One Martini backbone bead per residue (centre of mass of N, CA, C, O) as a GRO file, in nm:
protein
  280
    1MET     BB    1   2.200   0.396  -1.355
    2SER     BB    2   2.250   0.356  -1.038
    3ARG     BB    3   2.457   0.262  -0.771
    4THR     BB    4   2.259   0.099  -0.600
    5VAL     BB    5   2.249  -0.166  -0.764
    6ILE     BB    6   2.553  -0.229  -0.740
    7ILE     BB    7   2.568  -0.236  -0.432
    8LEU     BB    8   2.374  -0.468  -0.403
    9SER     BB    9   2.555  -0.678  -0.536
   10ALA     BB   10   2.777  -0.661  -0.326
   11SER     BB   11   2.599  -0.738  -0.080
   12LEU     BB   12   2.510  -1.013  -0.195
   13LEU     BB   13   2.790  -1.128  -0.226
   14SER     BB   14   2.855  -1.127   0.072
   15ALA     BB   15   2.643  -1.342   0.143
   16SER     BB   16   2.784  -1.578  -0.021
   17LEU     BB   17   3.033  -1.608   0.183
   18LEU     BB   18   2.902  -1.794   0.401
   19SER     BB   19   2.982  -2.070   0.229
   20LEU     BB   20   3.269  -2.019   0.298
   21ASN     BB   21   3.566  -2.029   0.397
   22ASP     BB   22   3.781  -1.829   0.558
   23VAL     BB   23   3.986  -1.785   0.329
   24GLU     BB   24   3.791  -1.740   0.094
   25ALA     BB   25   3.633  -1.509   0.225
   26SER     BB   26   3.867  -1.310   0.255
   27VAL     BB   27   3.936  -1.283  -0.043
   28ALA     BB   28   3.650  -1.211  -0.147
   29GLN     BB   29   3.606  -0.959   0.028
   30LYS     BB   30   3.829  -0.792  -0.106
   31ALA     BB   31   3.698  -0.794  -0.383
   32VAL     BB   32   3.440  -0.653  -0.307
   33GLU     BB   33   3.571  -0.390  -0.201
   34THR     BB   34   3.705  -0.317  -0.470
   35VAL     BB   35   3.451  -0.304  -0.645
   36SER     BB   36   3.300  -0.093  -0.479
   37ALA     BB   37   3.513   0.131  -0.511
   38GLU     BB   38   3.501   0.147  -0.818
   39ILE     BB   39   3.202   0.215  -0.840
   40GLU     BB   40   3.205   0.476  -0.677
   41THR     BB   41   3.404   0.626  -0.859
   42LYS     BB   42   3.242   0.609  -1.123
   43ALA     BB   43   2.981   0.736  -1.019
   44GLY     BB   44   3.103   1.008  -0.926
   45ALA     BB   45   3.227   1.085  -1.216
   46GLN     BB   46   2.906   1.028  -1.342
   47ASN     BB   47   2.672   1.126  -1.169
   48GLU     BB   48   2.574   0.830  -1.075
   49VAL     BB   49   2.649   0.684  -1.350
   50VAL     BB   50   2.640   0.369  -1.482
   51PRO     BB   51   2.746   0.172  -1.694
   52GLU     BB   52   2.573  -0.048  -1.879
   53GLU     BB   53   2.756  -0.294  -1.840
   54GLU     BB   54   2.761  -0.285  -1.531
   55ALA     BB   55   2.456  -0.298  -1.488
   56SER     BB   56   2.413  -0.570  -1.632
   57LYS     BB   57   2.587  -0.735  -1.441
   58ALA     BB   58   2.430  -0.672  -1.185
   59THR     BB   59   2.160  -0.790  -1.275
   60ARG     BB   60   2.263  -1.078  -1.329
   61PHE     BB   61   2.356  -1.129  -1.043
   62GLN     BB   62   2.091  -1.089  -0.894
   63LYS     BB   63   1.942  -1.315  -1.041
   64ALA     BB   64   2.135  -1.543  -0.961
   65PHE     BB   65   2.109  -1.507  -0.657
   66LEU     BB   66   1.807  -1.552  -0.635
   67LYS     BB   67   1.801  -1.835  -0.758
   68ARG     BB   68   1.978  -1.960  -0.544
   69GLN     BB   69   1.791  -1.897  -0.307
   70VAL     BB   70   1.550  -2.053  -0.418
   71ASP     BB   71   1.686  -2.331  -0.431
   72GLU     BB   72   1.747  -2.337  -0.121
   73ALA     BB   73   1.442  -2.257  -0.022
   74MET     BB   74   1.207  -2.361  -0.231
   75SER     BB   75   1.129  -2.038  -0.236
   76VAL     BB   76   1.066  -1.713  -0.313
   77GLY     BB   77   0.956  -1.619  -0.043
   78ARG     BB   78   1.189  -1.718   0.135
   79ALA     BB   79   1.411  -1.565  -0.010
   80ILE     BB   80   1.305  -1.280   0.046
   81ARG     BB   81   1.306  -1.299   0.353
   82SER     BB   82   1.606  -1.353   0.380
   83ILE     BB   83   1.716  -1.102   0.238
   84SER     BB   84   1.551  -0.890   0.404
   85SER     BB   85   1.679  -0.956   0.684
   86HIS     BB   86   1.974  -0.853   0.579
   87TYR     BB   87   1.842  -0.637   0.338
   88PRO     BB   88   1.603  -0.410   0.381
   89GLN     BB   89   1.701  -0.177   0.176
   90ASP     BB   90   1.663  -0.403  -0.086
   91VAL     BB   91   1.367  -0.508  -0.136
   92VAL     BB   92   1.277  -0.359  -0.396
   93SER     BB   93   1.499  -0.471  -0.582
   94VAL     BB   94   1.424  -0.767  -0.539
   95VAL     BB   95   1.134  -0.747  -0.644
   96ASP     BB   96   1.198  -0.653  -0.923
   97ILE     BB   97   1.349  -0.912  -1.007
   98ALA     BB   98   1.132  -1.122  -0.926
   99LEU     BB   99   0.899  -1.023  -1.119
  100ASP     BB  100   1.071  -1.080  -1.377
  101THR     BB  101   1.146  -1.388  -1.312
  102TYR     BB  102   0.849  -1.451  -1.136
  103PRO     BB  103   0.549  -1.355  -1.235
  104GLU     BB  104   0.369  -1.607  -1.137
  105LYS     BB  105   0.472  -1.520  -0.819
  106TYR     BB  106   0.349  -1.247  -0.718
  107ARG     BB  107   0.199  -1.316  -0.459
  108GLU     BB  108   0.442  -1.425  -0.298
  109ILE     BB  109   0.626  -1.180  -0.329
  110ILE     BB  110   0.451  -0.955  -0.207
  111PHE     BB  111   0.381  -1.087   0.061
  112ALA     BB  112   0.672  -1.136   0.162
  113ALA     BB  113   0.782  -0.845   0.145
  114ILE     BB  114   0.571  -0.700   0.325
  115SER     BB  115   0.599  -0.881   0.574
  116ALA     BB  116   0.910  -0.819   0.610
  117GLN     BB  117   0.868  -0.493   0.487
  118PRO     BB  118   0.634  -0.265   0.554
  119SER     BB  119   0.785   0.012   0.489
  120SER     BB  120   0.771  -0.084   0.161
  121THR     BB  121   0.479  -0.098   0.055
  122GLU     BB  122   0.439   0.140  -0.142
  123GLU     BB  123   0.669   0.061  -0.341
  124ILE     BB  124   0.566  -0.223  -0.409
  125VAL     BB  125   0.293  -0.147  -0.522
  126LYS     BB  126   0.391   0.041  -0.744
  127LEU     BB  127   0.564  -0.171  -0.891
  128ALA     BB  128   0.339  -0.380  -0.951
  129ILE     BB  129   0.165  -0.189  -1.120
  130GLU     BB  130   0.376  -0.111  -1.335
  131LYS     BB  131   0.414  -0.428  -1.421
  132GLU     BB  132   0.136  -0.573  -1.445
  133VAL     BB  133   0.084  -0.853  -1.275
  134SER     BB  134  -0.193  -0.712  -1.208
  135SER     BB  135  -0.447  -0.582  -1.087
  136CYS     BB  136  -0.494  -0.329  -0.879
  137PRO     BB  137  -0.705  -0.456  -0.682
  138ASN     BB  138  -0.542  -0.715  -0.629
  139ILE     BB  139  -0.295  -0.574  -0.505
  140VAL     BB  140  -0.443  -0.439  -0.275
  141LYS     BB  141  -0.546  -0.691  -0.135
  142LEU     BB  142  -0.272  -0.829  -0.093
  143ALA     BB  143  -0.132  -0.602   0.071
  144ILE     BB  144  -0.338  -0.583   0.305
  145THR     BB  145  -0.317  -0.878   0.392
  146ALA     BB  146  -0.011  -0.863   0.464
  147GLU     BB  147  -0.061  -0.535   0.581
  148PRO     BB  148  -0.309  -0.369   0.740
  149THR     BB  149  -0.155  -0.113   0.876
  150TYR     BB  150  -0.083  -0.011   0.555
  151VAL     BB  151  -0.340   0.087   0.395
  152ASP     BB  152  -0.279   0.386   0.326
  153PHE     BB  153  -0.034   0.324   0.141
  154VAL     BB  154  -0.183   0.152  -0.063
  155VAL     BB  155  -0.406   0.353  -0.162
  156HIS     BB  156  -0.218   0.574  -0.244
  157ALA     BB  157  -0.054   0.425  -0.461
  158ALA     BB  158  -0.297   0.332  -0.633
  159ALA     BB  159  -0.428   0.614  -0.688
  160MET     BB  160  -0.175   0.735  -0.828
  161ALA     BB  161  -0.150   0.515  -1.057
  162THR     BB  162  -0.498   0.466  -1.072
  163PRO     BB  163  -0.741   0.699  -1.071
  164GLU     BB  164  -0.961   0.547  -1.251
  165GLU     BB  165  -0.984   0.322  -0.990
  166LEU     BB  166  -1.091   0.443  -0.722
  167ASP     BB  167  -1.358   0.296  -0.655
  168GLU     BB  168  -1.230   0.008  -0.648
  169ILE     BB  169  -1.022   0.062  -0.433
  170VAL     BB  170  -1.219   0.125  -0.210
  171ARG     BB  171  -1.387  -0.132  -0.212
  172VAL     BB  172  -1.155  -0.336  -0.160
  173ALA     BB  173  -1.035  -0.210   0.096
  174VAL     BB  174  -1.293  -0.222   0.274
  175LEU     BB  175  -1.344  -0.527   0.247
  176THR     BB  176  -1.059  -0.614   0.360
  177GLN     BB  177  -1.063  -0.341   0.579
  178PRO     BB  178  -1.319  -0.225   0.762
  179ASP     BB  179  -1.170  -0.099   1.019
  180SER     BB  180  -1.034   0.125   0.794
  181ALA     BB  181  -1.248   0.303   0.646
  182ASP     BB  182  -1.200   0.587   0.762
  183SER     BB  183  -0.901   0.609   0.669
  184ILE     BB  184  -0.940   0.559   0.369
  185VAL     BB  185  -1.135   0.793   0.311
  186GLN     BB  186  -0.963   1.021   0.423
  187THR     BB  187  -0.713   0.988   0.247
  188LEU     BB  188  -0.856   1.007  -0.038
  189SER     BB  189  -1.008   1.278   0.008
  190GLN     BB  190  -0.753   1.454   0.044
  191GLU     BB  191  -0.647   1.379  -0.252
  192HIS     BB  192  -0.979   1.386  -0.354
  193PRO     BB  193  -1.195   1.637  -0.288
  194ASN     BB  194  -1.389   1.605  -0.558
  195LYS     BB  195  -1.458   1.277  -0.452
  196ILE     BB  196  -1.623   1.226  -0.192
  197VAL     BB  197  -1.889   1.099  -0.284
  198GLU     BB  198  -1.766   0.856  -0.435
  199ILE     BB  199  -1.606   0.740  -0.197
  200MET     BB  200  -1.841   0.700  -0.001
  201THR     BB  201  -2.020   0.526  -0.179
  202SER     BB  202  -1.821   0.289  -0.209
  203ALA     BB  203  -1.791   0.226   0.093
  204LEU     BB  204  -2.100   0.188   0.172
  205ASN     BB  205  -2.159  -0.033  -0.045
  206ALA     BB  206  -1.956  -0.236   0.077
  207VAL     BB  207  -1.996  -0.117   0.394
  208ALA     BB  208  -2.255  -0.006   0.580
  209PHE     BB  209  -2.155   0.018   0.898
  210VAL     BB  210  -1.930   0.268   0.842
  211GLY     BB  211  -2.070   0.549   0.836
  212GLU     BB  212  -2.002   0.687   1.114
  213TYR     BB  213  -1.689   0.677   1.075
  214VAL     BB  214  -1.672   0.833   0.812
  215VAL     BB  215  -1.805   1.092   0.910
  216ASP     BB  216  -1.611   1.154   1.140
  217ALA     BB  217  -1.351   1.170   0.962
  218LEU     BB  218  -1.451   1.397   0.761
  219LEU     BB  219  -1.533   1.622   0.965
  220ALA     BB  220  -1.238   1.664   1.070
  221VAL     BB  221  -1.134   1.772   0.762
  222PHE     BB  222  -1.451   1.873   0.650
  223PRO     BB  223  -1.643   2.100   0.793
  224ASN     BB  224  -1.742   2.257   0.519
  225LYS     BB  225  -1.880   1.952   0.425
  226ALA     BB  226  -2.108   1.839   0.607
  227GLU     BB  227  -2.365   1.819   0.435
  228LYS     BB  228  -2.255   1.631   0.216
  229VAL     BB  229  -2.165   1.401   0.398
  230VAL     BB  230  -2.435   1.337   0.544
  231GLU     BB  231  -2.622   1.309   0.304
  232THR     BB  232  -2.470   1.072   0.174
  233ALA     BB  233  -2.479   0.873   0.412
  234VAL     BB  234  -2.787   0.860   0.439
  235ARG     BB  235  -2.857   0.773   0.155
  236GLU     BB  236  -2.670   0.504   0.156
  237SER     BB  237  -2.835   0.414   0.449
  238SER     BB  238  -3.161   0.416   0.426
  239GLN     BB  239  -3.210   0.090   0.467
  240GLN     BB  240  -3.068   0.155   0.761
  241ARG     BB  241  -3.185   0.277   1.042
  242GLU     BB  242  -2.948   0.246   1.248
  243HIS     BB  243  -2.733   0.380   1.072
  244VAL     BB  244  -2.867   0.656   1.049
  245MET     BB  245  -2.874   0.720   1.352
  246ARG     BB  246  -2.566   0.715   1.392
  247ILE     BB  247  -2.499   0.938   1.192
  248LEU     BB  248  -2.666   1.162   1.329
  249ASN     BB  249  -2.517   1.150   1.598
  250THR     BB  250  -2.237   1.222   1.491
  251ALA     BB  251  -2.319   1.493   1.361
  252ASN     BB  252  -2.426   1.623   1.618
  253ASN     BB  253  -2.150   1.604   1.776
  254SER     BB  254  -2.018   1.796   1.535
  255GLY     BB  255  -2.246   2.044   1.488
  256VAL     BB  256  -2.481   1.988   1.324
  257SER     BB  257  -2.767   2.090   1.224
  258LYS     BB  258  -3.084   1.996   1.323
  259ILE     BB  259  -3.238   2.085   1.077
  260LYS     BB  260  -3.078   1.919   0.871
  261LEU     BB  261  -3.107   1.644   1.009
  262LYS     BB  262  -3.415   1.629   0.979
  263GLU     BB  263  -3.416   1.619   0.674
  264TYR     BB  264  -3.253   1.356   0.649
  265ALA     BB  265  -3.444   1.181   0.814
  266GLN     BB  266  -3.693   1.216   0.632
  267SER     BB  267  -3.557   1.105   0.369
  268ALA     BB  268  -3.518   0.815   0.530
  269GLY     BB  269  -3.791   0.763   0.712
  270LEU     BB  270  -3.792   0.880   0.987
  271SER     BB  271  -3.905   0.924   1.282
  272GLU     BB  272  -3.944   1.133   1.539
  273SER     BB  273  -3.838   0.937   1.757
  274ASP     BB  274  -3.577   0.858   1.612
  275PHE     BB  275  -3.458   1.137   1.593
  276ALA     BB  276  -3.460   1.204   1.894
  277SER     BB  277  -3.273   0.963   1.970
  278ALA     BB  278  -3.023   1.046   1.789
  279VAL     BB  279  -3.006   1.378   1.906
  280LYS     BB  280  -3.000   1.387   2.235
   0.00000   0.00000   0.00000
């Protein structure tokens, strides 16, 4: 156990001083400072490893403090937002304790923590998946809903934790935040370059109209895989004539050979006039 958890206990204890009068708070604050100094000394002498008994006490205190905050706030979500607003650097530790203490409230805990401290999104998602409070896709959806702008961090953490669920992670992420489909596919394809076709297929099957954006994003980072990218996009969008035309237009603007594009257009059943209109 590192000294970080112990220091968190001291910082949380400091927060509890707010409810004391000035004299009591002054005395208690000195006690906190003394404890913190002792902890730092012990941690430094033992390569930052705190004795198990000390760590256990710290964990019990954190849990008691959180419960007190929940009782006062009447909601674990409100308690986490309150703690996070005062101690943003400790939000992941607080979530760790909260998920163990109130596992049935995982939705409220994750949503509140990410909403309060978006910069910790990736760590919170990873923690929730490790604790198996719900399925990985459910956690992905919840995290993206809480903070859509951090969708790349969410899918990265999820794919690293459960790579066997990559297709479902893509599907849920794109359905939850279709406006970020290009970024989602680009991020995951860069991390799993051998699964570009699978990632694209999952994304386009989830939301068909994102084809042109996905193609544009992938051609920007995988110009040497242009044929595979465009062919996959056209194939998965072949039932939607307008979508195919937009994909061909995007690919044409990116410099893909018109000869190859015509082959893809024919495979999708486009007429000569449609093809000419798409690549003009």
